C-alpha positions as CSV (number, residue, x, y, z in Angstrom):
1,M,39.0,-7.1,16.1
2,T,41.2,-9.8,15.8
3,P,40.4,-13.0,14.0
4,E,40.9,-15.3,17.1
5,L,38.3,-13.1,19.1
6,T,36.0,-13.3,16.1
7,V,36.3,-17.1,16.3
8,T,36.0,-17.2,20.3
9,L,32.8,-15.1,19.8
10,M,31.4,-17.4,17.2
11,K,32.2,-20.5,19.0
12,Q,30.4,-19.1,22.2
13,T,27.4,-17.7,20.4
14,L,26.9,-21.3,18.5
15,Y,27.2,-23.0,22.1
16,T,24.7,-21.0,23.5
17,V,22.3,-21.3,20.8
18,L,22.9,-25.1,20.9
19,I,22.3,-25.5,24.7
20,V,19.4,-22.6,24.7
21,A,17.6,-24.4,21.5
22,G,18.6,-28.2,22.6
23,P,15.8,-28.7,24.9
24,L,13.1,-27.8,22.6
25,L,14.5,-29.5,19.6
26,A,15.0,-32.7,21.7
27,A,11.4,-32.5,22.8
28,G,10.0,-32.2,19.0
29,L,12.3,-34.9,18.1
30,I,11.3,-37.5,20.7
31,I,7.6,-36.7,20.4
32,G,7.7,-36.8,16.6
33,I,9.2,-40.1,16.6
34,L,6.7,-41.4,19.2
35,V,3.9,-40.0,16.9
36,S,5.4,-41.6,13.8
37,V,5.6,-44.9,15.6
38,F,2.1,-44.7,16.9
39,Q,0.8,-43.7,13.2
40,T,2.7,-46.6,11.7
41,V,1.4,-49.4,14.1
42,T,-2.1,-48.0,13.9
43,Q,-2.0,-47.2,10.1
44,I,-3.6,-43.7,10.8
45,R,-2.3,-41.1,8.5
46,E,-3.7,-38.0,10.0
47,M,-1.4,-35.1,9.3
48,S,-2.9,-32.9,12.2
49,L,-2.0,-35.9,14.4
50,T,1.8,-35.1,13.9
51,F,1.6,-31.2,14.9
52,V,-0.6,-31.2,18.0
53,P,1.5,-33.3,20.1
54,K,4.7,-31.5,19.0
55,I,3.1,-28.1,19.8
56,I,2.0,-29.3,23.3
57,G,5.1,-31.1,24.3
58,V,7.4,-28.0,23.1
59,M,5.2,-25.6,24.8
60,I,5.6,-27.7,28.0
61,T,9.2,-28.0,27.6
62,L,9.4,-24.2,27.0
63,A,7.4,-23.5,30.2
64,I,9.7,-25.8,32.3
65,F,13.1,-24.7,30.7
66,A,12.0,-21.0,30.3
67,P,13.8,-19.6,33.7
68,W,17.1,-21.5,32.6
69,M,17.0,-20.5,29.0
70,A,16.5,-16.9,30.0
71,S,19.2,-17.0,32.4
72,S,21.6,-18.4,29.9
73,L,20.8,-15.8,27.4
74,I,21.2,-13.0,29.8
75,D,24.6,-14.4,31.0
76,F,25.7,-14.4,27.0
77,T,24.3,-11.1,26.5
78,M,26.2,-9.6,29.8
79,S,29.3,-11.3,28.5
80,I,29.0,-9.6,25.1
81,F,28.3,-6.1,26.8
82,H,31.0,-6.7,29.5
83,H,33.6,-7.4,26.5
84,L,32.4,-4.7,24.1
85,P,35.4,-2.4,24.4
86,R,37.7,-5.5,23.0
87,F,35.3,-5.6,20.2
88,V,35.6,-2.2,19.0
89,Q,39.4,-1.9,19.1
């Protein structure tokens, strides 16, 4: 396995991870900011108020994007298995 191949594989892996995790992280970030603004405006300091909306939002986002995420991961896995002989040399 050459250094160039290793770097390419690492780049492809990191790109896939960012693309797959991106929608879930973005949903959690947006909901977290909205809940923080709501807590600041109303001066409510309930700790459970921050977690419940995030969990619900991430679950809804996961339900919406799950087929696309699975497809991306399957494509990446198929690519790894397809190029496996190049990795072993």
